[in-house]
N, C-alpha and C positions, 0 to 999 in steps of 0.2 A: 504494499500499500504506500502510495506516495504521499508527500507532505500535503500536496493540494487535496487529495482525496480525504485525508484526515480532517483538514480544516473545513472542507465542505460538509463532510458528515457531522462534525461537531456543531456547525452552525445549524444544520437541518434538525438535529435533536434539540438544540436550544429553542429554535423557533417552534417546533412541535410542542415543546413543554410550555412555552409562553402562551401558545394558543389554547392548550388545555387548561392552564391556570386562569385564562381569561373566561373561557366558556363554561367551566364546571360550576362555579358559583351561580352563574345565571340559569343553567339548567336545573340546579337544585332549587332555586327560588321559584322558578316557573312550576316545578312539581309541587312545592309547598303551597303555592297560590291556588293550584288546580285542586289540591286536596281540601284546602279550606272551603272553597266554593262547593265542592261535592259534599262536604260535611254539612254546610249550611243548608244546602237543598234537601239532604236527607232529614235534618232536623225540622226544616219548615214543613216537609211532607208528613213527618210524624206528628207534628203539632196540629196541623190542619186535619189529619186523619183522625185524631183523638177527639176533636171538637165535634165532628159530624156524627 
C-alpha cells in the first residue's frame, strides 16, 4: 500500500465517521419524536374509547 492510498483511506474513514456522527443523533431524535406521537395517539384513543 502506498502512502497516497493510506492517506486517502484514512480520510475516507474520517469522513464516514463524521457523517455518522452527524446523522446518528438526528435519526435517534426522529425515532423518539415518532414514538411520542404514537404514544399520544394510543392514549387519546384509549381515553376516547373509555368515554364512549
